[in-house]
C-alpha positions in Angstrom: 17.0 129.6 189.9 14.0 130.4 192.0 10.9 128.6 191.1 9.2 131.8 190.1 11.1 132.2 186.9 8.9 133.2 184.1 8.3 132.4 180.5 8.9 135.4 178.3 6.7 135.7 175.2 7.9 138.2 172.6 6.0 139.3 169.5 5.4 142.6 168.0 1.6 141.8 167.4 -0.7 142.2 170.4 -3.1 139.6 169.2 -0.3 137.0 168.9 0.8 137.7 172.4 -2.7 137.3 173.7 -3.1 134.0 171.8 0.2 132.6 173.1 -0.7 133.7 176.7 -4.1 132.0 176.4 -2.5 128.8 175.1 0.1 128.6 177.9 -2.2 129.8 180.8 -3.3 126.1 181.6 0.3 125.3 182.5 0.2 127.6 185.5 3.6 129.1 184.9 4.4 132.8 185.3 4.2 134.6 182.0 5.6 137.9 180.9 5.5 139.7 177.5 7.6 142.0 175.4 6.7 143.6 172.1 10.3 144.1 170.8 13.7 142.6 170.7 15.1 145.4 172.8 12.5 144.9 175.5 13.1 141.2 175.5 16.8 141.6 176.0 16.2 144.0 178.9 14.0 141.5 180.6 16.3 138.5 179.9 19.3 140.4 181.4 17.3 141.4 184.5 17.0 137.6 185.2 14.2 135.4 186.3 13.5 134.1 182.7 13.4 130.4 182.3 12.2 130.1 178.7 11.8 132.5 175.8 9.2 132.3 173.1 10.5 134.6 170.5 9.1 135.9 167.1 11.8 135.8 164.4 10.8 138.8 162.5 10.2 142.0 164.4 11.0 145.5 163.5 14.4 146.8 164.9 16.1 143.9 166.8 15.0 140.6 165.3 14.5 137.4 167.2 17.7 136.0 165.7 19.6 139.1 166.9 18.2 138.5 170.4 19.4 135.0 170.4 22.9 136.0 169.1 23.3 138.4 172.0 22.0 136.0 174.6 24.5 133.3 173.5 27.4 135.7 174.1 26.4 136.5 177.7 27.2 133.8 180.2 24.0 134.4 182.4 21.7 134.0 179.4 23.4 131.5 177.1 21.6 128.4 178.5 18.1 129.8 178.5 16.0 127.7 176.1 14.5 129.6 173.2 11.6 128.6 171.0 11.6 130.7 167.8 8.2 131.5 166.2 7.7 132.3 162.6 4.7 132.9 160.4 6.7 132.8 157.1 6.9 129.1 156.6 9.8 126.8 156.5 13.0 128.5 155.4 16.3 126.6 155.0 18.5 129.6 155.9 16.4 130.5 158.9 16.4 126.9 160.2 20.1 126.6 159.8 20.7 130.0 161.5 18.3 129.2 164.3 19.7 125.8 165.2 23.3 127.0 164.6 22.6 129.5 167.4 21.3 126.7 169.7 17.6 127.4 169.8 15.6 124.6 171.2 12.9 124.6 168.5 11.5 126.6 165.5 7.7 126.6 165.5 5.6 127.7 162.6 2.5 129.8 163.0 -0.4 129.1 163.4 0.5 127.2 166.4 -1.2 124.2 167.8 -1.8 125.1 171.5 -1.4 121.4 172.7 1.9 121.0 170.9 3.2 124.3 172.2 2.2 123.4 175.8 4.0 120.1 175.5 7.2 121.7 174.2 7.1 124.5 176.7 6.5 122.2 179.7 9.4 120.0 178.7 11.9 122.8 178.0 10.9 124.9 181.0 11.0 122.0 183.5 14.3 120.7 182.0 15.9 124.2 182.4 14.6 124.5 186.0 16.1 121.0 186.8 19.4 122.0 185.2 19.5 125.2 187.3 18.6 123.3 190.5 21.5 120.9 189.8 23.9 123.8 189.2 22.9 125.3 192.6 23.5 121.9 194.3 26.9 121.6 192.7 27.9 125.1 193.9 26.7 124.2 197.4 28.6 120.9 197.5 31.8 122.7 196.2 31.5 125.3 198.9 31.0 122.5 201.5 34.0 120.5 200.2 36.1 123.7 200.0 35.1 124.6 203.5 36.0 121.1 204.8 39.3 121.2 202.9 40.2 124.5 204.6 39.8 123.1 208.2 43.0 121.9 209.8 43.4 118.2 210.0 44.4 116.4 213.1 47.4 114.2 212.7 46.8 110.5 212.8 43.0 110.8 212.0 41.2 110.4 208.7 39.6 113.5 207.3 36.2 111.9 207.1 34.9 108.8 209.0 34.2 105.7 206.9 30.5 105.6 205.8 30.2 101.9 207.0 30.1 101.9 210.8 31.0 98.3 210.9 34.5 99.0 209.6 36.9 99.8 212.5 38.8 103.0 212.3 42.3 102.8 211.0 45.1 103.1 213.4 47.8 105.4 212.4 50.7 106.9 214.3 53.5 105.6 216.5 51.1 104.1 219.2 49.3 102.0 216.7 52.6 100.7 215.2 54.0 99.6 218.5 50.9 97.5 219.2 51.2 95.2 216.2 
C-alpha cells in the first residue's frame, strides 16, 4: 500500500467531522471525509484507505452496514475500523461491532489524545501489514521466476550462503575422483 493512504472519517454531522479532523491533524496523516455510509463505501472501494473512523448511527446506510459490506470484499476486509457512537455503551452494539471485527468502539465525546494514540497504532500496524504483504508477493515472484529457469545438470540451484563451504561435486567426473 502506498504511504499516502488516508484515514477516512465518516459522520453525518459536519461539526463532528471538523472536531475529528482537528484532533487527528497533529499526526500528519492524510485525512478524508464522508457524510454517509454510501459515500464511505465508495471511497473505501476506490482504495487508498488505511483506516476508517466510522459513526455507527447515520441515516440510510449505518456504520455497521458499512463494516458488514467491507468484511465481505477481499480488498477491504482487513482495513481497520474504529466505530464511534454517541449513544453510550450498548451490549448489542458492542457484540455486533466486535463480531464484525472492528478494531475499537469509542464513545463520544472523544478524548483527542486517546483517539490519536489508537489511530496512530492501528494505522501504522495496517501500513506495516500491507508492506509485508507486498514483500511476500515480490519474494514469491522472485522464487517462481527462479524455479522457472532451467537448471544445469550437476550444479546446485543456488550457491551455498557460506563461501567457506566448498561446492559439492556431483556427476560422473566427481565420482571417478574419489
